[in-house]
C-alpha atoms as one frame of an Amber mdcrd trajectory, in Angstrom:
protein
  17.925  57.401  -0.668  20.788  54.544   0.026  24.404  55.279  -0.032  26.570
  52.174  -1.085  29.844  52.667   0.829  32.455  51.841  -1.447  35.069  49.139
  -0.080  37.724  47.041  -1.951  36.954  43.607  -0.755  40.284  42.155   0.600
  40.526  38.828  -0.418  43.931  38.300   0.272  44.405  39.248   4.701  47.368
  42.247   3.458  50.050  42.049   6.306  49.808  43.583   9.477  51.323  45.972
  11.864  54.061  43.601  12.772  56.057  40.898  11.051  58.755  39.567   9.915
  60.957  36.863  11.155  65.223  35.710  11.743  67.458  33.262  10.475  67.498
  30.021  11.986  65.900  27.500  13.294  64.011  28.243  17.005  65.975  27.837
  19.663  65.032  26.055  22.872  62.898  28.945  23.745  61.688  28.738  20.102
  58.450  27.102  18.357  56.685  24.122  19.900  55.388  23.097  16.326  57.520
  21.837  13.799  57.391  20.734  10.293  57.612  21.823   7.004  55.724  23.217
   4.032  56.271  24.856   0.614  60.468  23.950  -0.314  62.531  26.634   0.725
  60.217  28.177   3.096  60.198  27.065   6.964  57.162  25.581   8.514  56.861
  27.794  11.747  57.555  31.214  12.644  58.743  32.788  16.316  57.777  36.386
  17.223  58.282  38.263  20.488  56.747  41.025  21.959  57.197  43.303  25.246
  53.746  42.670  25.632  50.760  40.396  26.294  47.018  40.103  26.714  45.658
  39.034  30.081  44.101  35.912  28.163  42.811  35.190  24.928  38.938  35.911
  25.046  38.715  38.969  22.834  35.660  40.023  24.583  38.042  41.210  27.777
  39.904  44.519  27.963  42.147  44.880  24.940  42.815  40.971  24.379  41.168
  41.781  21.209  44.211  43.458  19.335  46.271  40.599  20.376  44.040  37.902
  18.828  44.149  39.683  15.764  47.619  40.380  15.623  47.786  36.389  16.337
  45.531  36.035  13.481  43.329  33.943  15.628  40.200  36.625  15.269  39.342
  38.860  12.872  37.000  42.150  11.609  33.992  43.219   9.284  36.220  45.767
   8.376  39.919  46.424   8.484  42.186  49.190   7.882  44.717  49.782   5.120
  48.153  51.556   5.307  46.496  54.767   4.663  43.796  53.985   7.524  41.093
  53.557   5.661  38.398  51.445   5.847  38.445  48.253   3.266  35.990  44.989
   3.613  37.297  42.344   5.254  34.810  39.616   6.461  31.638  42.009   5.066
  31.425  42.511   1.415  29.688  45.830   1.619  28.036  48.453   3.727  25.068
  50.455   3.156  23.858  53.507   5.222  20.118  52.870   4.556  19.875  56.329
   6.942  21.565  58.378   9.296  20.814  55.534  11.809  20.920  52.332  10.189
  23.206  49.977   7.771  22.908  47.054   6.065  26.155  44.874   6.149  26.222
  42.106   3.460  28.767  39.052   4.897  31.193  37.149   2.885  29.096  34.210
   2.189  32.551  32.097   2.381  33.759  32.322   5.876  34.182  29.249   8.296
  34.815  29.898  11.746  38.181  27.595  12.783  35.372  24.735  14.193  34.004
  24.162  10.582  30.834  26.207  11.105  29.970  29.261   8.908  29.392  32.363
   9.860  25.896  34.201   9.193  24.956  37.719  10.809  23.253  35.889  13.479
  26.461  34.420  14.654  28.037  37.953  14.332  24.983  39.529  16.073  25.769
  36.571  18.780  29.381  37.383  19.363  29.018  40.733  19.323  26.554  40.628
  22.197  28.526  38.717  24.205  31.611  41.257  24.108  28.801  44.325  24.678
  28.216  42.682  28.284  31.744  42.173  29.181  33.521  45.261  27.641  31.776
  48.750  27.409  33.925  49.737  24.318  32.385  47.904  21.468  28.782  50.193
  22.282  31.602  53.477  22.753  32.299  52.747  19.136  29.146  50.991  17.568
  26.303  52.869  19.391  23.763  49.715  18.668  20.623  49.683  19.912  18.869
  47.254  17.462  20.031  43.844  15.168  18.478  41.793  13.049  19.811  38.774
  10.906  18.470  37.641   7.429  21.201  35.035   6.417  24.066  37.094   5.233
  22.493  40.249   5.559  23.373  42.127   9.224  21.051  45.286   9.831  22.269
  47.401  12.591  20.312  50.352  14.094  21.995  52.803  16.192  20.886  54.779
  18.992  22.346  57.913  17.067  24.517  58.894  14.088  27.736  57.159  13.937
  29.582  59.154  11.223  32.575  56.893  11.710  31.103  53.659  11.858  32.852
  52.164   9.014  36.179  52.329  10.570  35.222  51.623  14.359  33.778  48.477
  12.766  37.945  48.071  12.327  38.607  48.122  15.914  39.795  44.456  16.916
  37.051  44.444  20.096  34.423  43.938  17.288  36.349  40.724  16.257  33.515
  37.635  15.530  33.641  34.772  17.728  31.758  31.769  17.235  30.320  31.906
  20.601  28.275  28.527  20.768  31.217  26.843  20.706  32.426  24.812  23.689
  35.857  25.937  23.938  36.936  28.484  26.880  37.351  32.080  24.850  40.666
  32.904  27.271  42.129  29.619  26.593  40.852  28.581  22.722  38.887  31.329
  21.153  36.927  30.329  17.916  37.727  32.958  15.397  37.696  33.604  11.913
  41.373  33.712  11.022  44.059  31.844   9.332  45.344  30.183  12.839  44.012
  28.444  15.656  44.671  29.164  19.395  46.763  25.792  20.458  48.110  27.516
  23.782  48.429  30.081  25.691  50.475  30.441  28.550  50.172  33.992  30.644
  53.023  36.370  29.910  55.271  33.932  28.205  53.981  32.533  25.253  51.199
  31.924  22.343  51.091  29.035  19.945  49.010  28.711  16.834  48.555  26.370
  14.065  46.856  26.721  10.904  42.955  26.494  10.089  43.329  24.676   6.967
  40.440  25.900   6.099  40.969  29.323   6.210  38.028  31.214   3.574  41.529
  33.351   2.388  43.258  30.195   1.118  45.407  27.763   2.877  47.667  29.724
   5.452  51.503  29.251   4.463  52.899  27.982   7.809  51.893  25.039   9.911
  51.989  27.490  12.985  53.490  30.130  14.954  54.624  31.112  18.396  54.307
  34.916  19.765  56.998  35.275  22.808  56.793  37.556  25.951  59.584  38.864
  26.709  59.456  41.859  28.791  62.924  42.939  29.274  63.610  44.729  25.486
  67.228  44.093  26.054  66.679  40.680  25.752  63.738  41.017  23.205  66.749
  42.809  20.970  69.153  40.266  21.622  66.498  37.621  20.992  66.302  39.189
  17.672  70.005  39.092  17.115  70.583  35.014  17.804  67.985  33.923  15.732
  65.851  32.995  18.621  62.751  35.354  17.165  62.327  36.003  13.515  60.117
  38.856  14.205  60.846  41.542  16.955  57.645  44.135  17.764  58.716  47.389
  18.501  62.434  47.370  19.199  63.180  50.250  21.422  64.972  53.017  20.206
  68.115  52.279  22.068  68.398  48.715  19.935  67.806  50.144  16.933  71.494
  50.965  15.714  72.206  46.939  16.117  70.064  45.922  13.258  69.988  49.302
  11.102  72.925  48.631   8.740  72.575  45.508   8.467  71.860  43.519   5.688
  70.266  39.914   7.796  67.330  42.651   8.961  64.795  45.125   7.583  63.855
  47.365  10.284  60.510  48.362   9.247  58.552  51.184  11.158  55.261  53.988
  10.232  54.374  57.017  12.612  51.248  56.306  14.176  48.721  57.433  16.912
  50.511  56.020  19.926  50.993  58.707  22.226  53.024  58.725  25.614  49.502
  60.262  27.482  50.002  61.405  30.805  46.712  61.464  32.506  45.910  63.429
  35.886  43.991  62.185  38.720  40.930  64.880  39.032  40.466  63.928  42.287
  43.536  64.837  43.492  43.369  68.441  45.792  46.745  69.231  43.725  45.722
  68.396  40.398  42.108  70.230  40.284  44.152  73.081  40.742  44.772  74.293
  36.863  47.995  76.680  37.760  49.437  73.091  38.868  48.634  71.273  35.659
  49.706  74.124  33.469  53.125  73.991  35.101  53.135  70.353  34.650  52.952
  70.775  31.065  55.167  73.676  30.861  57.646  71.952  32.797  58.138  68.840
  29.886  60.853  69.412  27.513  58.927  67.298  24.659  61.587  68.137  21.991
  64.283  66.509  23.965  62.143  63.536  25.100  61.394  63.016  21.842  64.821
  63.689  19.814  67.574  62.553  22.659  65.777  60.575  25.411  64.015  58.712
  22.738  66.855  59.165  19.775  64.220  59.989  16.927  61.277  57.066  17.571
  58.978  59.534  18.201  57.902  62.709  17.758  56.939  65.736  19.727  53.208
  66.383  20.390  52.061  70.036  19.738  48.205  69.252  20.583  47.149  66.206
  21.535  46.231  64.088  18.421  49.454  63.704  16.043  50.466  66.581  13.648
  50.302  64.387  10.566  46.132  64.151  10.351  44.179  66.317   9.363  42.702
  67.125  12.617  45.714  66.704  14.553  47.161  69.377  16.745  49.902  71.149
  14.594  48.313  74.570  14.299  46.374  74.864  18.079  48.562  76.599  21.012
  49.814  73.887  23.149  52.077  74.398  26.559  55.653  75.591  25.599  58.571
  73.929  27.327  59.566  77.048  29.929  60.481  76.158  33.590  60.782  80.349
  34.581  57.158  80.525  33.359  56.032  77.115  35.394  57.872  78.755  38.448
  55.991  82.010  38.279  52.592  80.429  37.481  52.963  78.337  40.928  54.439
  81.020  42.769  51.271  83.584  42.084  49.009  80.911  42.445  50.305  80.922
  46.154  52.557  78.138  46.547  55.350  78.681  48.963  58.527  76.789  49.763
  58.708  77.706  53.951  61.485  75.149  54.288  63.770  75.228  51.932  64.047
  71.926  50.721  62.600  72.857  47.232  59.627  71.086  47.187  56.440  74.252
  47.287  53.508  73.917  50.153  50.507  75.438  49.910  47.851  75.409  53.332
  50.904  73.827  55.114  50.611  70.433  52.552  53.871  69.695  50.400  53.398
  69.840  46.227  54.328  66.215  46.433  52.631  63.707  43.851  53.678  60.097
  42.388  53.668  59.866  38.687  52.418  55.362  37.981  54.044  54.143  34.406
  55.322  50.558  33.364  59.018  49.636  31.825  57.370  47.237  28.348  57.500
  50.885  26.572  61.201  51.833  27.214  60.781  55.235  26.636  58.089  55.507
  29.464  60.825  54.713  32.852  63.199  56.888  30.790  60.707  60.500  30.418
  59.561  59.496  34.579  63.105  59.647  35.299  63.472  63.245  33.179  60.136
  63.954  34.484  61.246  63.847  38.107  64.167  65.969  37.519  62.079  68.501
  35.860  59.397  69.072  38.277  62.198  69.145  40.799  63.248  72.510  39.345
  59.704  73.656  39.333  59.033  72.716  42.847  56.720  70.003  42.237  57.951
  66.817  44.354  57.545  63.327  41.888  57.885  59.871  43.465  57.969  56.933
  40.721  56.358  53.619  40.502  57.450  52.340  37.877  55.989  49.239  37.858
  54.587  46.291  35.297  51.692  47.047  32.466  49.204  44.656  34.563  49.745
  47.060  37.636  49.006  50.137  35.835  45.920  48.242  34.403  44.887  47.701
  38.128  45.556  51.641  39.083  43.188  52.079  36.215  40.371  50.448  37.404
  40.549  51.746  41.528  42.037  55.608  40.441  44.965  54.652  43.075  47.366
  57.537  41.391  48.301  60.756  40.955  49.648  60.927  37.508  49.781  58.328
  35.047  51.732  57.856  31.947  50.947  55.108  29.082  51.233  54.631  25.840
  48.116  54.562  24.301  47.066  54.496  20.366  44.642  57.478  20.543  43.333
  57.693  16.682  44.132  53.717  15.226  40.626  54.108  13.119  42.065  57.440
  11.504  39.339  58.818  13.075  39.467  61.450  16.291  36.002  60.081  17.269
  37.486  56.862  18.973  39.729  58.452  21.515  37.109  61.307  22.131  34.359
  59.329  23.457  36.615  56.791  25.386  39.213  59.299  27.064  38.161  62.826
  26.814  34.068  62.595  27.887  32.991  62.541  30.722  32.481  59.097  32.191
  34.231  57.284  28.795  36.118  54.274  29.569  39.633  55.108  28.988  39.465
  58.813  30.999  41.238  57.043  33.692  41.747  60.557  35.602  38.161  61.171
  35.575  38.409  64.684  33.355  35.155  66.049  32.775  34.614  69.530  30.616
  30.962  70.499  29.599  31.910  72.235  26.585  34.470  69.196  25.869  31.497
  66.807  26.144  29.047  69.044  24.642  31.780  69.647  21.429  32.359  65.539
  21.728  28.793  64.905  21.148  28.663  67.060  18.025  31.811  65.354  16.651
  29.290  61.929  17.588  26.996  63.023  14.681  28.787  64.809  12.207  29.195
  63.225   8.979  31.214  66.302   7.264  34.704  65.614   7.305  35.979  69.310
   7.090  33.526  69.906  10.176  34.774  66.695  12.160  38.440  68.024  11.700
  37.671  71.245  12.890  35.193  69.856  15.728  38.060  68.184  17.180  40.776
  70.237  16.902  38.217  72.883  19.028  37.945  69.576  21.544  42.020  69.897
  21.583  42.130  73.393  22.718  39.326  73.209  25.034  41.456  70.749  26.899
  45.179  71.929  26.136  43.579  75.396  27.407  41.842  73.001  30.998  45.924
  71.382  30.970  43.438  68.142  30.900  46.049  65.400  29.418  49.325  66.030
  28.745  50.875  64.285  25.596  54.599  64.215  24.947  54.763  62.456  21.747
  54.088  60.003  19.025  55.869  56.958  18.491  57.224  55.782  15.154  56.031
  52.152  14.982  58.850  50.331  14.497  59.250  46.543  14.210  62.874  44.675
  13.145  62.209  42.067  10.266  64.467  39.060   9.039  65.092  40.395   5.126
  64.088  36.790   4.306  60.291  37.605   5.430  57.296  37.559   2.731  54.701
  39.062   2.514  55.069  41.207   5.733  54.846  45.153   6.306  54.172  47.317
   8.865  50.604  49.198   9.351  50.360  52.264  11.283  47.156  50.748  13.209
  48.703  47.934  15.244  45.791  45.797  14.687  47.854  43.077  12.542  50.093
  40.870  12.542  50.897  37.465  10.838  48.128  36.662   7.755  47.726  33.714
   5.765  50.644  34.139   3.207  53.207  35.281   5.666  56.359  33.063   5.050
  59.924  33.079   5.773  62.300  31.539   3.439  64.871  28.778   5.180  67.985
  29.799   5.783  70.405  28.672   3.741
């Protein structure tokens, strides 16, 4: 018996995760676009972020998150503020059986070159992405796809209970792969704005696609600036050079919170400060060392004092706010004395009195790789160095750029790595479990492997009952906590600063969305 998935047709693309604008026209560092639209509104907007894609090809790495935010690409389904999947480029989806999905696409969607989006164009787009990015098939587990006009039928290699939610992940975004443009510079998507130019680590400029299926976009275009220095990011918002500032750090929020010219808009999401441990390191193979590391971190102080309340401490791995979260699990408590005793009992001693423990003639000294474009990461790193010293672990900090950390993820050249990672952006635990916790997962950078965890993830991947899925998720987390396989320090509050004149923009905890075709900002008077 077919089960029709009831989803609301999103005729109007609701605002995304980040949006806004400031007073005044863009400065010399502002938009390359100019002109006017309807009376009383600006023709362009300027956004600023501290991070950027490597290029605009959504099939590569995590670039799709940015092309989605920039209004270039869209997915068949999208997430509402409750992280529930709603139809977007699709009208409906039917679960024919546990491994077959029939998706009916909208009939009025065109790519930004005027070509109609069909089921075959979706297949062509996904095939190209799967060749370049393992993450898509870790989400959808596609075995076969067939097209019949606007009807797409997908056969999966196994039951995928989170299929609709996973269709919201931007890596599933649809491109016209037959276009004669270079997707790295000018991907041809279905969104309200077309890529005009991209300068790596500098800016992306988009312009309006007049024939957008949802309606003519309100702006002529927008510019997205990349400002790695978070202090400069806040300053650009203050001076009016930026119309929106994405993920303003907690240290700068006081500049805007009590000023009627701005709106500080935030939502607690699942972006965790995740500490990966490299299981090829001889010391980190020792569970006692991993547990000591976990016990040395004062999560409450990091979140409430060091990060000024801009994050919430984690007990388990997933946020406490979700039904499958870790609030009732048994995680490691902050316990410096207990961490010291654990290492001493495991045979680590300080024979030369320098404060660093040794075993078998080797000093218990590690390096921690992270990056500075998430302001809390270097702050936490410094605190960890001091905390580890207290328990006898030496820690060398390697605070580089986001790109250098991405390279270390590829080559495994790290001991500890702390990154900011959105852990359940689709509102389902399967996403992060498959890519990070499971043996061989594409985001399992430290090569963590636990056969019991893998078996539980396999069950999770096939279980449709929500209550059972929540229980399985908690069992997975508890196994990993017992292992000290990962440490999640806390989960960030997703906070952006908007000018009070912004219209049709609101924050979504998924982090997938930004500009939409109705986004506008009033002229300053």
